[in-house]
N, CA, C and O atoms as CSV, one atom per row, in Angstrom:
chain,resi,resn,atom,element,x,y,z
A,1,MET,N,N,80.564,-59.481,-59.723
A,1,MET,CA,C,80.822,-58.624,-58.585
A,1,MET,C,C,82.165,-58.996,-57.957
A,1,MET,O,O,82.496,-60.171,-57.797
A,2,ILE,N,N,82.919,-57.967,-57.610
A,2,ILE,CA,C,84.194,-58.183,-56.941
A,2,ILE,C,C,84.239,-57.314,-55.694
A,2,ILE,O,O,83.414,-56.419,-55.512
A,3,THR,N,N,85.207,-57.589,-54.846
A,3,THR,CA,C,85.439,-56.793,-53.645
A,3,THR,C,C,86.882,-56.329,-53.658
A,3,THR,O,O,87.798,-57.136,-53.815
A,4,VAL,N,N,87.087,-55.031,-53.493
A,4,VAL,CA,C,88.422,-54.448,-53.477
A,4,VAL,C,C,88.573,-53.689,-52.163
A,4,VAL,O,O,87.736,-52.852,-51.825
A,5,ARG,N,N,89.637,-53.981,-51.427
A,5,ARG,CA,C,89.895,-53.278,-50.170
A,5,ARG,C,C,90.758,-52.054,-50.449
A,5,ARG,O,O,91.790,-52.151,-51.113
A,6,VAL,N,N,90.327,-50.895,-49.935
A,6,VAL,CA,C,91.030,-49.637,-50.164
A,6,VAL,C,C,91.139,-48.847,-48.869
A,6,VAL,O,O,90.366,-49.039,-47.931
A,7,LYS,N,N,92.115,-47.960,-48.846
A,7,LYS,CA,C,92.210,-46.955,-47.788
A,7,LYS,C,C,91.949,-45.606,-48.439
A,7,LYS,O,O,92.640,-45.211,-49.378
A,8,LEU,N,N,90.945,-44.908,-47.931
A,8,LEU,CA,C,90.596,-43.592,-48.435
A,8,LEU,C,C,91.086,-42.556,-47.430
A,8,LEU,O,O,90.786,-42.651,-46.240
A,9,THR,N,N,91.841,-41.568,-47.906
A,9,THR,CA,C,92.382,-40.531,-47.044
A,9,THR,C,C,91.764,-39.195,-47.441
A,9,THR,O,O,91.880,-38.758,-48.586
A,10,PHE,N,N,91.103,-38.554,-46.474
A,10,PHE,CA,C,90.355,-37.334,-46.727
A,10,PHE,C,C,91.107,-36.114,-46.223
A,10,PHE,O,O,91.564,-36.100,-45.080
A,11,PRO,N,N,91.244,-35.079,-47.064
A,11,PRO,CA,C,91.814,-33.823,-46.586
A,11,PRO,C,C,90.773,-33.064,-45.756
A,11,PRO,O,O,89.585,-33.385,-45.789
A,12,GLU,N,N,91.223,-32.082,-45.036
A,12,GLU,CA,C,90.331,-31.301,-44.173
A,12,GLU,C,C,89.120,-30.750,-44.922
A,12,GLU,O,O,88.014,-30.730,-44.383
A,13,SER,N,N,89.323,-30.308,-46.148
A,13,SER,CA,C,88.234,-29.682,-46.916
A,13,SER,C,C,87.106,-30.661,-47.265
A,13,SER,O,O,86.011,-30.223,-47.617
A,14,LEU,N,N,87.346,-31.967,-47.175
A,14,LEU,CA,C,86.335,-32.951,-47.560
A,14,LEU,C,C,85.813,-33.800,-46.398
A,14,LEU,O,O,84.983,-34.685,-46.604
A,15,VAL,N,N,86.290,-33.538,-45.188
A,15,VAL,CA,C,85.900,-34.375,-44.052
A,15,VAL,C,C,84.388,-34.351,-43.827
A,15,VAL,O,O,83.810,-35.374,-43.460
A,16,ARG,N,N,83.746,-33.223,-44.037
A,16,ARG,CA,C,82.306,-33.099,-43.779
A,16,ARG,C,C,81.446,-33.279,-45.033
A,16,ARG,O,O,80.233,-33.075,-44.978
A,17,THR,N,N,82.044,-33.650,-46.139
A,17,THR,CA,C,81.320,-33.820,-47.403
A,17,THR,C,C,80.870,-35.277,-47.539
A,17,THR,O,O,81.658,-36.186,-47.280
A,18,PRO,N,N,79.617,-35.513,-47.943
A,18,PRO,CA,C,79.113,-36.895,-48.063
A,18,PRO,C,C,79.585,-37.582,-49.352
A,18,PRO,O,O,78.777,-37.936,-50.211
A,19,VAL,N,N,80.886,-37.762,-49.468
A,19,VAL,CA,C,81.490,-38.301,-50.681
A,19,VAL,C,C,81.060,-39.751,-50.935
A,19,VAL,O,O,80.757,-40.113,-52.072
A,20,LEU,N,N,81.032,-40.572,-49.898
A,20,LEU,CA,C,80.663,-41.977,-50.102
A,20,LEU,C,C,79.214,-42.107,-50.549
A,20,LEU,O,O,78.896,-42.980,-51.357
A,21,ALA,N,N,78.343,-41.267,-50.046
A,21,ALA,CA,C,76.942,-41.305,-50.483
A,21,ALA,C,C,76.837,-40.984,-51.970
A,21,ALA,O,O,76.076,-41.628,-52.693
A,22,ARG,N,N,77.594,-39.997,-52.426
A,22,ARG,CA,C,77.615,-39.668,-53.863
A,22,ARG,C,C,78.162,-40.823,-54.680
A,22,ARG,O,O,77.637,-41.139,-55.748
A,23,MET,N,N,79.221,-41.459,-54.178
A,23,MET,CA,C,79.831,-42.571,-54.899
A,23,MET,C,C,78.823,-43.708,-55.071
A,23,MET,O,O,78.726,-44.296,-56.148
A,24,VAL,N,N,78.076,-44.016,-54.012
A,24,VAL,CA,C,77.081,-45.087,-54.091
A,24,VAL,C,C,76.051,-44.780,-55.167
A,24,VAL,O,O,75.720,-45.646,-55.977
A,25,ARG,N,N,75.541,-43.546,-55.181
A,25,ARG,CA,C,74.506,-43.172,-56.155
A,25,ARG,C,C,75.030,-43.134,-57.581
A,25,ARG,O,O,74.361,-43.610,-58.498
A,26,GLU,N,N,76.218,-42.576,-57.781
A,26,GLU,CA,C,76.717,-42.356,-59.136
A,26,GLU,C,C,77.391,-43.568,-59.767
A,26,GLU,O,O,77.388,-43.705,-60.990
A,27,PHE,N,N,77.970,-44.449,-58.950
A,27,PHE,CA,C,78.766,-45.537,-59.507
A,27,PHE,C,C,78.252,-46.930,-59.155
A,27,PHE,O,O,78.832,-47.925,-59.592
A,28,ASP,N,N,77.184,-47.021,-58.379
A,28,ASP,CA,C,76.611,-48.307,-57.999
A,28,ASP,C,C,77.659,-49.210,-57.362
A,28,ASP,O,O,77.763,-50.394,-57.681
A,29,VAL,N,N,78.435,-48.618,-56.449
A,29,VAL,CA,C,79.457,-49.334,-55.700
A,29,VAL,C,C,79.084,-49.246,-54.224
A,29,VAL,O,O,78.745,-48.176,-53.720
A,30,GLU,N,N,79.150,-50.377,-53.547
A,30,GLU,CA,C,78.766,-50.427,-52.135
A,30,GLU,C,C,80.001,-50.470,-51.248
A,30,GLU,O,O,80.792,-51.407,-51.352
A,31,PRO,N,N,80.191,-49.473,-50.370
A,31,PRO,CA,C,81.326,-49.518,-49.449
A,31,PRO,C,C,80.958,-50.259,-48.170
A,31,PRO,O,O,79.888,-50.045,-47.600
A,32,ASN,N,N,81.848,-51.123,-47.732
A,32,ASN,CA,C,81.697,-51.815,-46.465
A,32,ASN,C,C,82.830,-51.310,-45.571
A,32,ASN,O,O,83.970,-51.757,-45.694
A,33,ILE,N,N,82.514,-50.382,-44.677
A,33,ILE,CA,C,83.538,-49.745,-43.854
A,33,ILE,C,C,84.010,-50.724,-42.787
A,33,ILE,O,O,83.218,-51.256,-42.009
A,34,ARG,N,N,85.321,-50.947,-42.771
A,34,ARG,CA,C,85.928,-51.891,-41.830
A,34,ARG,C,C,86.593,-51.173,-40.661
A,34,ARG,O,O,86.537,-51.646,-39.526
A,35,ARG,N,N,87.217,-50.040,-40.933
A,35,ARG,CA,C,87.867,-49.220,-39.902
A,35,ARG,C,C,87.841,-47.782,-40.382
A,35,ARG,O,O,87.804,-47.509,-41.582
A,36,ALA,N,N,87.860,-46.865,-39.420
A,36,ALA,CA,C,87.883,-45.456,-39.797
A,36,ALA,C,C,88.403,-44.617,-38.643
A,36,ALA,O,O,88.297,-44.991,-37.475
A,37,ASN,N,N,88.961,-43.485,-39.000
A,37,ASN,CA,C,89.364,-42.477,-38.030
A,37,ASN,C,C,89.108,-41.133,-38.696
A,37,ASN,O,O,89.867,-40.709,-39.568
A,38,VAL,N,N,88.054,-40.477,-38.289
A,38,VAL,CA,C,87.693,-39.196,-38.882
A,38,VAL,C,C,87.716,-38.151,-37.787
A,38,VAL,O,O,87.019,-38.266,-36.779
A,39,GLU,N,N,88.525,-37.137,-38.000
A,39,GLU,CA,C,88.657,-36.048,-37.047
A,39,GLU,C,C,88.323,-34.738,-37.751
A,39,GLU,O,O,87.936,-34.730,-38.919
A,40,GLU,N,N,88.475,-33.649,-37.038
A,40,GLU,CA,C,88.089,-32.345,-37.582
A,40,GLU,C,C,88.927,-31.942,-38.797
A,40,GLU,O,O,88.405,-31.334,-39.732
A,41,HIS,N,N,90.215,-32.274,-38.790
A,41,HIS,CA,C,91.110,-31.778,-39.830
A,41,HIS,C,C,91.522,-32.811,-40.870
A,41,HIS,O,O,92.122,-32.452,-41.883
A,42,SER,N,N,91.221,-34.060,-40.647
A,42,SER,CA,C,91.577,-35.098,-41.619
A,42,SER,C,C,90.850,-36.382,-41.243
A,42,SER,O,O,90.221,-36.475,-40.190
A,43,GLY,N,N,90.950,-37.357,-42.118
A,43,GLY,CA,C,90.329,-38.632,-41.807
A,43,GLY,C,C,90.751,-39.702,-42.788
A,43,GLY,O,O,91.215,-39.411,-43.891
A,44,TRP,N,N,90.585,-40.944,-42.372
A,44,TRP,CA,C,90.831,-42.071,-43.261
A,44,TRP,C,C,89.793,-43.141,-42.995
A,44,TRP,O,O,89.259,-43.268,-41.893
A,45,ILE,N,N,89.526,-43.903,-44.036
A,45,ILE,CA,C,88.580,-45.005,-43.960
A,45,ILE,C,C,89.190,-46.197,-44.683
A,45,ILE,O,O,89.659,-46.067,-45.814
A,46,ILE,N,N,89.186,-47.342,-44.044
A,46,ILE,CA,C,89.527,-48.583,-44.727
A,46,ILE,C,C,88.208,-49.272,-45.018
A,46,ILE,O,O,87.435,-49.564,-44.106
A,47,CYS,N,N,87.956,-49.526,-46.272
A,47,CYS,CA,C,86.685,-50.147,-46.627
A,47,CYS,C,C,86.865,-51.101,-47.800
A,47,CYS,O,O,87.858,-51.069,-48.526
A,48,GLU,N,N,85.872,-51.936,-47.943
A,48,GLU,CA,C,85.799,-52.838,-49.087
A,48,GLU,C,C,84.782,-52.244,-50.053
A,48,GLU,O,O,83.650,-51.947,-49.670
A,49,LEU,N,N,85.188,-52.075,-51.295
A,49,LEU,CA,C,84.270,-51.594,-52.327
A,49,LEU,C,C,83.760,-52.816,-53.081
A,49,LEU,O,O,84.540,-53.593,-53.632
A,50,VAL,N,N,82.447,-52.969,-53.097
A,50,VAL,CA,C,81.821,-54.132,-53.712
A,50,VAL,C,C,81.025,-53.671,-54.923
A,50,VAL,O,O,80.220,-52.745,-54.829
A,51,GLY,N,N,81.255,-54.324,-56.067
A,51,GLY,CA,C,80.526,-53.975,-57.277
A,51,GLY,C,C,81.202,-54.555,-58.499
A,51,GLY,O,O,82.115,-55.373,-58.387
A,52,ASP,N,N,80.755,-54.133,-59.661
A,52,ASP,CA,C,81.389,-54.552,-60.909
A,52,ASP,C,C,82.764,-53.903,-61.015
A,52,ASP,O,O,82.955,-52.772,-60.568
A,53,ALA,N,N,83.717,-54.611,-61.601
A,53,ALA,CA,C,85.093,-54.116,-61.687
A,53,ALA,C,C,85.164,-52.748,-62.347
A,53,ALA,O,O,85.877,-51.866,-61.868
A,54,GLY,N,N,84.437,-52.561,-63.435
A,54,GLY,CA,C,84.456,-51.268,-64.126
A,54,GLY,C,C,83.899,-50.143,-63.276
A,54,GLY,O,O,84.400,-49.019,-63.323
A,55,HIS,N,N,82.870,-50.434,-62.502
A,55,HIS,CA,C,82.279,-49.424,-61.621
A,55,HIS,C,C,83.247,-49.054,-60.499
A,55,HIS,O,O,83.372,-47.883,-60.141
A,56,ILE,N,N,83.928,-50.054,-59.948
A,56,ILE,CA,C,84.901,-49.780,-58.884
A,56,ILE,C,C,86.056,-48.952,-59.416
A,56,ILE,O,O,86.495,-48.012,-58.753
A,57,ASP,N,N,86.558,-49.285,-60.606
A,57,ASP,CA,C,87.642,-48.496,-61.211
A,57,ASP,C,C,87.207,-47.053,-61.430
A,57,ASP,O,O,87.957,-46.123,-61.135
A,58,ALA,N,N,85.999,-46.867,-61.945
A,58,ALA,CA,C,85.480,-45.515,-62.197
A,58,ALA,C,C,85.288,-44.760,-60.885
A,58,ALA,O,O,85.591,-43.569,-60.806
A,59,ALA,N,N,84.792,-45.438,-59.863
A,59,ALA,CA,C,84.588,-44.792,-58.564
A,59,ALA,C,C,85.921,-44.376,-57.952
A,59,ALA,O,O,86.029,-43.277,-57.408
A,60,ALA,N,N,86.941,-45.234,-58.031
A,60,ALA,CA,C,88.256,-44.906,-57.483
A,60,ALA,C,C,88.866,-43.717,-58.226
A,60,ALA,O,O,89.453,-42.829,-57.606
A,61,ALA,N,N,88.729,-43.701,-59.541
A,61,ALA,CA,C,89.249,-42.576,-60.322
A,61,ALA,C,C,88.527,-41.285,-59.940
A,61,ALA,O,O,89.158,-40.236,-59.809
A,62,TRP,N,N,87.221,-41.359,-59.764
A,62,TRP,CA,C,86.445,-40.177,-59.375
A,62,TRP,C,C,86.859,-39.681,-57.992
A,62,TRP,O,O,87.012,-38.477,-57.787
A,63,LEU,N,N,87.041,-40.598,-57.043
A,63,LEU,CA,C,87.474,-40.195,-55.705
A,63,LEU,C,C,88.794,-39.440,-55.771
A,63,LEU,O,O,88.971,-38.433,-55.086
A,64,ARG,N,N,89.715,-39.920,-56.589
A,64,ARG,CA,C,91.010,-39.234,-56.740
A,64,ARG,C,C,90.838,-37.835,-57.315
A,64,ARG,O,O,91.495,-36.896,-56.865
A,65,THR,N,N,89.963,-37.686,-58.304
A,65,THR,CA,C,89.756,-36.352,-58.886
A,65,THR,C,C,89.100,-35.404,-57.890
A,65,THR,O,O,89.260,-34.188,-57.988
A,66,GLU,N,N,88.361,-35.959,-56.931
A,66,GLU,CA,C,87.736,-35.136,-55.887
A,66,GLU,C,C,88.742,-34.706,-54.822
A,66,GLU,O,O,88.438,-33.841,-54.001
A,67,GLY,N,N,89.940,-35.302,-54.825
A,67,GLY,CA,C,90.974,-34.933,-53.858
A,67,GLY,C,C,91.165,-35.927,-52.730
A,67,GLY,O,O,91.840,-35.627,-51.746
A,68,ILE,N,N,90.579,-37.102,-52.861
A,68,ILE,CA,C,90.702,-38.134,-51.841
A,68,ILE,C,C,91.804,-39.108,-52.253
A,68,ILE,O,O,91.845,-39.568,-53.394
A,69,GLY,N,N,92.686,-39.412,-51.318
A,69,GLY,CA,C,93.718,-40.403,-51.584
A,69,GLY,C,C,93.107,-41.783,-51.602
A,69,GLY,O,O,92.354,-42.140,-50.696
A,70,VAL,N,N,93.421,-42.569,-52.623
A,70,VAL,CA,C,92.897,-43.937,-52.743
A,70,VAL,C,C,94.087,-44.883,-52.853
A,70,VAL,O,O,94.818,-44.871,-53.844
A,71,ASP,N,N,94.269,-45.698,-51.826
A,71,ASP,CA,C,95.336,-46.691,-51.823
A,71,ASP,C,C,94.721,-48.069,-51.852
A,71,ASP,O,O,93.924,-48.417,-50.982
A,72,LEU,N,N,95.087,-48.862,-52.853
A,72,LEU,CA,C,94.604,-50.243,-52.933
A,72,LEU,C,C,95.395,-51.076,-51.934
A,72,LEU,O,O,96.623,-51.001,-51.878
A,73,LEU,N,N,94.681,-51.864,-51.153
A,73,LEU,CA,C,95.326,-52.688,-50.121
A,73,LEU,C,C,95.255,-54.147,-50.504
A,73,LEU,O,O,94.292,-54.591,-51.130
A,74,GLY,N,N,96.265,-54.884,-50.132
A,74,GLY,CA,C,96.230,-56.328,-50.295
A,74,GLY,C,C,95.454,-56.917,-49.133
A,74,GLY,O,O,94.633,-56.233,-48.521
A,75,ASP,N,N,95.702,-58.153,-48.831
A,75,ASP,CA,C,95.035,-58.775,-47.683
A,75,ASP,C,C,95.493,-58.081,-46.409
A,75,ASP,O,O,96.691,-57.948,-46.158
A,76,VAL,N,N,94.533,-57.642,-45.610
A,76,VAL,CA,C,94.832,-56.994,-44.344
A,76,VAL,C,C,94.204,-57.846,-43.253
A,76,VAL,O,O,93.012,-58.150,-43.307
A,77,LEU,N,N,94.992,-58.227,-42.275
A,77,LEU,CA,C,94.470,-59.037,-41.178
A,77,LEU,C,C,93.620,-58.161,-40.269
A,77,LEU,O,O,94.039,-57.074,-39.871
A,78,GLU,N,N,92.455,-58.627,-39.951
A,78,GLU,CA,C,91.560,-57.909,-39.046
A,78,GLU,C,C,91.848,-58.382,-37.635
A,78,GLU,O,O,92.038,-59.575,-37.395
A,79,SER,N,N,91.880,-57.447,-36.708
A,79,SER,CA,C,92.117,-57.840,-35.313
A,79,SER,C,C,90.831,-57.901,-34.532
A,79,SER,O,O,90.846,-58.216,-33.342
């Protein structure tokens, strides 16, 4: 099991879609949401994805195909 920190950026068309719930079911990856800002027209989530490396890679690729921006983050200091 590994943990990868990512920033997910949602377009307006996906703000109300339960994308993370689908990701958990389909890829066996657990998101640990650290920060988020979700509004009516856009949103972003900084989270840690926990799971097997192959599952995390597949989940990130799937999120991108769904139209969600996935940025891998290095160490981010929490305030």
